[in-house]
N, CA, C and O of each residue as an XYZ file, in Angstrom:
560
protein
N     -48.747     65.068   -111.793
C     -49.619     64.875   -110.660
C     -49.737     66.150   -109.838
O     -50.757     66.367   -109.183
N     -48.698     67.011   -109.861
C     -48.746     68.260   -109.101
C     -49.838     69.180   -109.627
O     -50.468     69.881   -108.835
N     -50.084     69.203   -110.925
C     -51.144     70.021   -111.525
C     -52.513     69.571   -111.045
O     -53.385     70.398   -110.774
N     -52.704     68.256   -110.940
C     -53.975     67.703   -110.477
C     -54.218     68.087   -109.021
O     -55.330     68.466   -108.653
N     -53.181     67.989   -108.198
C     -53.308     68.353   -106.790
C     -53.651     69.844   -106.640
O     -54.437     70.213   -105.767
N     -53.077     70.678   -107.470
C     -53.351     72.122   -107.410
C     -54.810     72.396   -107.759
O     -55.450     73.242   -107.135
N     -55.335     71.688   -108.751
C     -56.735     71.863   -109.141
C     -57.658     71.410   -108.016
O     -58.627     72.100   -107.699
N     -57.370     70.259   -107.408
C     -58.189     69.753   -106.303
C     -58.121     70.717   -105.121
O     -59.144     70.989   -104.493
N     -56.947     71.233   -104.812
C     -56.788     72.177   -103.708
C     -57.578     73.464   -103.980
O     -58.244     73.985   -103.085
N     -57.504     73.968   -105.197
C     -58.230     75.190   -105.549
C     -59.738     74.953   -105.470
O     -60.478     75.815   -104.995
N     -60.192     73.793   -105.931
C     -61.623     73.477   -105.864
C     -62.070     73.361   -104.410
O     -63.167     73.806   -104.071
N     -61.257     72.781   -103.555
C     -61.603     72.646   -102.128
C     -61.691     74.015   -101.465
O     -62.622     74.276   -100.703
N     -60.744     74.880   -101.744
C     -60.758     76.226   -101.173
C     -61.996     76.987   -101.640
O     -62.645     77.682   -100.858
N     -62.313     76.847   -102.924
C     -63.494     77.520   -103.473
C     -64.763     76.994   -102.809
O     -65.648     77.781   -102.473
N     -64.869     75.693   -102.614
C     -66.047     75.111   -101.962
C     -66.176     75.602   -100.533
O     -67.285     75.890   -100.084
N     -65.068     75.705    -99.805
C     -65.123     76.213    -98.434
C     -65.514     77.686    -98.405
O     -66.278     78.112    -97.540
N     -64.995     78.455    -99.343
C     -65.304     79.883    -99.386
C     -66.782     80.106    -99.699
O     -67.440     80.925    -99.058
N     -67.298     79.381   -100.676
C     -68.703     79.520   -101.038
C     -69.579     78.957    -99.935
O     -70.618     79.538    -99.619
N     -69.189     77.855    -99.351
C     -69.962     77.254    -98.270
C     -70.066     78.168    -97.069
O     -71.086     78.164    -96.380
N     -69.042     78.945    -96.806
C     -69.074     79.867    -95.688
C     -69.951     81.079    -95.949
O     -70.314     81.784    -95.007
N     -70.295     81.335    -97.184
C     -71.100     82.503    -97.521
C     -72.577     82.254    -97.278
O     -73.366     83.199    -97.303
N     -72.969     81.028    -97.047
C     -74.366     80.675    -96.821
C     -74.564     80.346    -95.349
O     -73.649     79.853    -94.689
N     -75.743     80.614    -94.841
C     -76.084     80.245    -93.470
C     -77.486     79.648    -93.472
O     -78.333     80.040    -94.275
N     -77.724     78.705    -92.574
C     -79.044     78.083    -92.460
C     -79.515     78.184    -91.019
O     -78.714     78.289    -90.090
N     -80.864     78.150    -90.849
C     -81.389     78.124    -89.489
C     -81.269     76.706    -88.937
O     -80.796     75.808    -89.634
N     -81.692     76.500    -87.698
C     -81.536     75.183    -87.059
C     -82.294     74.086    -87.772
O     -81.804     72.963    -87.892
N     -83.487     74.404    -88.246
C     -84.297     73.394    -88.934
C     -83.816     73.128    -90.349
O     -84.175     72.114    -90.948
N     -83.012     74.024    -90.886
C     -82.559     73.881    -92.263
C     -83.583     74.371    -93.273
O     -83.417     74.192    -94.479
N     -84.658     75.000    -92.761
C     -85.695     75.476    -93.675
C     -85.239     76.705    -94.449
O     -85.454     76.790    -95.658
N     -84.612     77.657    -93.766
C     -84.215     78.905    -94.399
C     -82.718     78.921    -94.649
O     -81.926     78.501    -93.804
N     -82.346     79.409    -95.814
C     -80.943     79.611    -96.146
C     -80.752     81.106    -96.374
O     -81.514     81.722    -97.119
N     -79.743     81.690    -95.739
C     -79.467     83.106    -95.870
C     -78.184     83.310    -96.665
O     -77.172     82.644    -96.446
N     -78.266     84.261    -97.600
C     -77.116     84.594    -98.432
C     -76.858     86.087    -98.280
O     -77.759     86.889    -98.524
N     -75.654     86.478    -97.883
C     -75.374     87.907    -97.696
C     -75.387     88.668    -99.021
O     -74.977     88.149   -100.059
N     -75.866     89.901    -98.961
C     -75.843     90.831   -100.090
C     -75.278     92.140    -99.569
O     -75.160     92.305    -98.355
N     -74.922     93.078   -100.441
C     -74.405     94.372    -99.954
C     -75.426     95.125    -99.097
O     -75.034     95.884    -98.210
N     -76.719     94.932    -99.339
C     -77.753     95.652    -98.593
C     -78.171     94.925    -97.317
O     -78.712     95.561    -96.412
N     -77.945     93.641    -97.214
C     -78.399     92.838    -96.083
C     -78.196     91.365    -96.388
O     -77.066     90.877    -96.410
N     -79.321     90.641    -96.629
C     -79.205     89.241    -97.045
C     -80.482     88.794    -97.728
O     -81.541     89.402    -97.568
N     -80.362     87.719    -98.494
C     -81.508     87.063    -99.112
C     -81.855     85.852    -98.266
O     -80.972     85.128    -97.808
N     -83.159     85.636    -98.061
C     -83.607     84.483    -97.284
C     -84.415     83.584    -98.212
O     -85.422     84.009    -98.778
N     -83.966     82.336    -98.363
C     -84.639     81.352    -99.203
C     -85.365     80.364    -98.304
O     -84.759     79.737    -97.434
N     -86.663     80.232    -98.521
C     -87.463     79.261    -97.774
C     -87.339     77.927    -98.504
O     -87.814     77.781    -99.630
N     -86.696     76.952    -97.855
C     -86.469     75.650    -98.483
C     -87.737     74.850    -98.714
O     -87.733     73.945    -99.548
N     -88.824     75.146    -98.011
C     -90.088     74.414    -98.190
C     -90.909     74.980    -99.329
O     -91.424     74.230   -100.158
N     -91.038     76.306    -99.380
C     -91.912     76.926   -100.386
C     -91.153     77.449   -101.593
O     -91.740     77.640   -102.658
N     -89.861     77.683   -101.440
C     -89.082     78.248   -102.533
C     -89.164     79.765   -102.593
O     -88.579     80.377   -103.486
N     -89.885     80.389   -101.650
C     -90.023     81.844   -101.643
C     -88.699     82.492   -101.257
O     -87.966     81.983   -100.409
N     -88.406     83.618   -101.890
C     -87.184     84.360   -101.614
C     -87.584     85.727   -101.073
O     -88.459     86.393   -101.626
N     -86.936     86.138    -99.989
C     -87.169     87.455    -99.399
C     -85.848     88.188    -99.315
O     -84.802     87.591    -99.060
N     -85.910     89.504    -99.534
C     -84.716     90.325    -99.358
C     -84.841     91.019    -98.015
O     -85.810     91.737    -97.767
N     -83.867     90.807    -97.153
C     -83.890     91.375    -95.806
C     -82.866     92.502    -95.732
O     -81.690     92.318    -96.045
N     -83.342     93.679    -95.308
C     -82.508     94.877    -95.244
C     -82.588     95.435    -93.829
O     -83.656     95.442    -93.217
N     -81.459     95.900    -93.314
C     -81.423     96.462    -91.958
C     -82.074     97.837    -91.977
O     -81.729     98.694    -92.791
N     -83.024     98.031    -91.064
C     -83.732     99.307    -90.889
C     -83.430     99.824    -89.493
O     -82.643     99.218    -88.766
N     -84.034    100.915    -89.118
C     -83.811    101.500    -87.794
C     -84.234    100.543    -86.685
O     -83.548    100.424    -85.670
N     -85.354     99.864    -86.876
C     -85.895     98.982    -85.833
C     -85.425     97.542    -85.985
O     -85.932     96.667    -85.282
N     -84.492     97.265    -86.862
C     -84.021     95.897    -87.088
C     -84.121     95.542    -88.558
O     -84.206     96.419    -89.418
N     -84.110     94.255    -88.837
C     -84.185     93.818    -90.226
C     -85.640     93.737    -90.691
O     -86.531     93.357    -89.932
N     -85.852     94.098    -91.932
C     -87.174     93.980    -92.558
C     -87.000     93.134    -93.809
O     -86.155     93.416    -94.658
N     -87.826     92.082    -93.904
C     -87.745     91.174    -95.043
C     -88.975     91.365    -95.929
O     -90.106     91.291    -95.451
N     -88.752     91.610    -97.212
C     -89.822     91.765    -98.198
C     -89.664     90.676    -99.246
O     -88.555     90.336    -99.658
N     -90.805     90.138    -99.666
C     -90.787     89.089   -100.689
C     -90.223     89.652   -101.986
O     -90.563     90.760   -102.399
N     -89.364     88.878   -102.616
C     -88.807     89.245   -103.909
C     -89.811     88.803   -104.969
O     -90.288     87.669   -104.928
N     -90.144     89.695   -105.931
C     -91.091     89.284   -106.968
C     -90.597     88.020   -107.666
O     -89.436     87.916   -108.063
N     -91.496     87.083   -107.799
C     -91.136     85.785   -108.372
C     -91.833     85.622   -109.712
O     -93.052     85.462   -109.770
N     -91.062     85.661   -110.782
C     -91.630     85.507   -112.117
C     -92.175     84.101   -112.325
O     -93.002     83.883   -113.210
N     -91.726     83.155   -111.529
C     -92.172     81.776   -111.690
C     -93.682     81.679   -111.520
O     -94.350     80.965   -112.268
N     -94.231     82.409   -110.519
C     -95.676     82.361   -110.285
C     -96.428     82.977   -111.460
O     -97.439     82.434   -111.906
N     -95.942     84.099   -111.958
C     -96.590     84.747   -113.101
C     -96.523     83.836   -114.323
O     -97.502     83.709   -115.059
N     -95.381     83.208   -114.538
C     -95.252     82.291   -115.674
C     -96.168     81.079   -115.507
O     -96.794     80.637   -116.470
N     -96.247     80.545   -114.297
C     -97.107     79.391   -114.064
C     -98.568     79.756   -114.268
O     -99.330     78.966   -114.823
N     -98.973     80.956   -113.821
C    -100.346     81.412   -114.043
C    -100.650     81.503   -115.533
O    -101.728     81.103   -115.973
N     -99.708     82.027   -116.310
C     -99.907     82.141   -117.761
C     -99.957     80.757   -118.405
O    -100.762     80.527   -119.307
N     -99.112     79.841   -117.956
C     -99.133     78.465   -118.488
C    -100.478     77.816   -118.183
O    -101.057     77.153   -119.044
N    -100.982     78.003   -116.959
C    -102.279     77.436   -116.581
C    -103.403     78.027   -117.429
O    -104.287     77.302   -117.885
N    -103.367     79.356   -117.641
C    -104.403     80.008   -118.452
C    -104.379     79.489   -119.886
O    -105.424     79.201   -120.469
N    -103.183     79.373   -120.447
C    -103.059     78.867   -121.820
C    -103.500     77.414   -121.915
O    -104.075     77.004   -122.923
N    -103.233     76.632   -120.872
C    -103.685     75.237   -120.857
C    -105.198     75.143   -120.868
O    -105.771     74.326   -121.588
N    -105.858     75.993   -120.056
C    -107.333     76.002   -120.051
C    -107.876     76.442   -121.403
O    -108.825     75.853   -121.921
N    -107.269     77.486   -121.972
C    -107.713     77.967   -123.282
C    -107.515     76.899   -124.347
O    -108.373     76.714   -125.210
N    -106.391     76.198   -124.290
C    -106.108     75.132   -125.251
C    -107.150     74.020   -125.128
O    -107.654     73.528   -126.137
N    -107.474     73.625   -123.899
C    -108.464     72.566   -123.690
C    -109.830     72.997   -124.214
O    -110.546     72.204   -124.825
N    -110.188     74.258   -123.974
C    -111.474     74.771   -124.460
C    -111.520     74.771   -125.985
O    -112.522     74.373   -126.579
N    -110.442     75.214   -126.612
C    -110.403     75.238   -128.081
C    -110.437     73.827   -128.662
O    -111.079     73.593   -129.686
N    -109.751     72.889   -128.014
C    -109.789     71.499   -128.490
C    -111.201     70.926   -128.386
O    -111.655     70.216   -129.283
N    -111.894     71.237   -127.289
C    -113.262     70.749   -127.117
C    -114.179     71.339   -128.178
O    -115.032     70.645   -128.731
N    -113.996     72.640   -128.462
C    -114.819     73.260   -129.510
C    -114.506     72.669   -130.875
O    -115.407     72.476   -131.692
N    -113.241     72.381   -131.123
C    -112.840     71.812   -132.402
C    -113.402     70.398   -132.568
O    -113.854     70.026   -133.651
N    -113.368     69.617   -131.491
C    -113.912     68.260   -131.548
C    -115.424     68.267   -131.728
O    -115.980     67.355   -132.340
N    -116.092     69.288   -131.199
C    -117.542     69.378   -131.318
C    -117.979     69.879   -132.690
O    -119.128     69.676   -133.081
N    -117.083     70.528   -133.425
C    -117.429     71.071   -134.747
C    -117.523     69.937   -135.763
O    -116.782     68.958   -135.671
N    -118.446     70.066   -136.746
C    -118.536     69.033   -137.798
C    -117.230     68.975   -138.596
O    -116.598     69.999   -138.852
N    -116.848     67.778   -138.975
C    -115.595     67.574   -139.696
C    -115.861     67.349   -141.177
O    -116.845     66.709   -141.547
N    -114.976     67.880   -142.026
C    -115.054     67.610   -143.470
C    -114.271     66.339   -143.758
O    -113.685     65.747   -142.852
N    -114.261     65.926   -145.002
C    -113.555     64.690   -145.358
C    -112.047     64.829   -145.170
O    -111.362     63.820   -145.000
N    -111.511     66.046   -145.194
C    -110.075     66.261   -145.025
C    -109.649     66.297   -143.576
O    -108.460     66.459   -143.304
N    -110.569     66.153   -142.624
C    -110.220     66.139   -141.215
C    -110.255     67.519   -140.585
O    -110.027     67.652   -139.383
N    -110.534     68.545   -141.369
C    -110.643     69.892   -140.802
C    -112.103     70.215   -140.570
O    -112.992     69.584   -141.142
N    -112.340     71.194   -139.733
C    -113.720     71.580   -139.432
C    -114.390     72.086   -140.704
O    -113.833     72.912   -141.427
N    -115.595     71.579   -140.968
C    -116.335     71.972   -142.163
C    -116.890     73.371   -141.977
O    -117.435     73.695   -140.921
N    -116.750     74.211   -143.017
C    -117.311     75.547   -142.978
C    -118.771     75.459   -143.391
O    -119.120     74.704   -144.298
N    -119.628     76.235   -142.723
C    -121.031     76.207   -143.124
C    -121.180     76.784   -144.527
O    -120.504     77.746   -144.892
N    -122.076     76.180   -145.306
C    -122.309     76.638   -146.681
C    -122.964     78.009   -146.636
O    -123.866     78.242   -145.831
N    -122.515     78.922   -147.499
C    -123.147     80.233   -147.508
C    -124.594     80.109   -147.967
O    -124.890     79.362   -148.900
N    -125.497     80.838   -147.317
C    -126.904     80.763   -147.703
C    -127.268     81.987   -148.524
O    -126.840     83.103   -148.229
N    -128.062     81.758   -149.556
C    -128.525     82.843   -150.409
C    -129.768     83.468   -149.791
O    -130.497     82.804   -149.054
N    -130.014     84.751   -150.087
C    -131.211     85.376   -149.537
C    -132.469     84.784   -150.168
O    -132.452     84.315   -151.306
N    -133.548     84.815   -149.411
C    -134.826     84.312   -149.939
C    -135.398     85.333   -150.915
O    -134.911     86.460   -151.005
N    -136.434     84.931   -151.644
C    -137.093     85.827   -152.606
C    -137.644     87.056   -151.892
O    -137.533     88.170   -152.404
N    -138.237     86.863   -150.713
C    -138.816     87.977   -149.974
C    -137.725     88.964   -149.549
O    -137.928     90.175   -149.635
N    -136.570     88.464   -149.093
C    -135.476     89.343   -148.697
C    -134.926     90.109   -149.885
O    -134.602     91.292   -149.770
N    -134.820     89.445   -151.021
C    -134.324     90.082   -152.241
C    -135.290     91.166   -152.704
O    -134.852     92.260   -153.057
N    -136.628     90.882   -152.712
C    -137.625     91.870   -153.108
C    -137.575     93.087   -152.189
O    -137.645     94.221   -152.663
N    -137.456     92.865   -150.890
C    -137.402     93.979   -149.941
C    -136.178     94.848   -150.187
O    -136.281     96.075   -150.167
N    -135.021     94.236   -150.420
C    -133.797     94.983   -150.681
C    -133.920     95.799   -151.957
O    -133.500     96.956   -151.989
N    -134.490     95.218   -153.012
C    -134.645     95.943   -154.280
C    -135.638     97.098   -154.141
O    -135.441     98.155   -154.741
N    -136.693     96.910   -153.361
C    -137.674     97.977   -153.138
C    -137.032     99.148   -152.406
O    -137.246    100.304   -152.769
N    -136.245     98.848   -151.375
C    -135.561     99.910   -150.635
C    -134.574    100.660   -151.533
O    -134.479    101.885   -151.460
N    -133.853     99.942   -152.367
C    -132.889    100.563   -153.268
C    -133.612    101.442   -154.293
O    -133.163    102.547   -154.597
N    -134.730    100.947   -154.819
C    -135.491    101.712   -155.803
C    -136.001    103.012   -155.189
O    -135.915    104.066   -155.819
N    -136.532    102.951   -153.965
C    -137.023    104.150   -153.287
C    -135.891    105.156   -153.070
O    -136.068    106.353   -153.296
N    -134.745    104.676   -152.637
C    -133.608    105.560   -152.383
C    -133.157    106.238   -153.672
O    -132.867    107.435   -153.668
N    -133.095    105.495   -154.776
C    -132.664    106.083   -156.052
C    -133.666    107.120   -156.546
O    -133.267    108.154   -157.082
N    -134.973    106.858   -156.374
C    -135.987    107.834   -156.796
C    -135.873    109.116   -155.979
O    -135.972    110.212   -156.531
N    -135.669    108.990   -154.681
C    -135.529    110.190   -153.846
C    -134.284    110.972   -154.245
O    -134.309    112.202   -154.286
N    -133.205    110.271   -154.537
C    -131.984    110.936   -154.956
C    -132.204    111.689   -156.271
O    -131.750    112.821   -156.438
N    -132.904    111.039   -157.192
C    -133.205    111.660   -158.492
C    -134.071    112.907   -158.301
O    -133.848    113.926   -158.956
N    -135.065    112.826   -157.397
C    -135.923    113.981   -157.137
C    -135.130    115.130   -156.526
O    -135.357    116.293   -156.861
N    -134.210    114.808   -155.641
C    -133.383    115.857   -155.028
C    -132.531    116.535   -156.081
O    -132.356    117.753   -156.043
N    -132.003    115.777   -157.010
C    -131.151    116.341   -158.053
C    -131.947    117.221   -159.015
O    -131.376    118.149   -159.588
N    -133.242    116.967   -159.215
C    -134.070    117.762   -160.131
C    -134.496    119.095   -159.500
O    -134.685    120.081   -160.213
N    -134.648    119.132   -158.175
C    -135.101    120.341   -157.513
C    -134.002    121.396   -157.534
O    -132.839    121.089   -157.276
N    -134.366    122.630   -157.837
C    -133.352    123.701   -157.789
C    -133.036    124.040   -156.339
O    -133.928    124.076   -155.491
N    -131.802    124.281   -156.071
C    -131.346    124.653   -154.729
C    -131.358    126.165   -154.618
O    -130.878    126.861   -155.513
N    -131.894    126.667   -153.546
C    -131.957    128.105   -153.269
C    -132.620    128.889   -154.415
O    -132.256    130.032   -154.692
N    -133.581    128.264   -155.061
C    -134.321    128.950   -156.126
C    -133.559    129.080   -157.424
O    -134.066    129.701   -158.359
N    -132.379    128.531   -157.526
C    -131.592    128.631   -158.756
C    -131.822    127.371   -159.583
O    -131.740    126.265   -159.050
N    -132.104    127.515   -160.861
C    -132.272    126.322   -161.704
C    -130.910    125.640   -161.929
O    -129.852    126.269   -161.921
N    -131.005    124.326   -162.128
C    -129.766    123.567   -162.368
C    -129.315    123.676   -163.773
O    -128.292    123.098   -164.139
């Protein structure tokens, strides 16, 4: 039983020591925790944390960067993107397997094929003519 009492006593001392390291304002809104540079101020309503450091004119408190806001912004952005992608996926035609159907590849029309062949024929003839002409007056 003496071992149990020692553990309870040590836990009580630790709780008192840690409890004394924190301070609150009258309303209980702000909790202050001492640091080597000054103290941290936690706003119990908003969750904002400020680091307060003693300056020439008194204490100056600056907001501590909060990764929670950046993470929440990214979560919100990804949620919007996810909803948009789901809406686009639901709007796309479905195949029998439940996946979005790919559009069938379309072949060129006869007119498009004739135009492409005419352009290719002209290019090859010009290339052939260039190869036949002597460069700088020298025969090939």
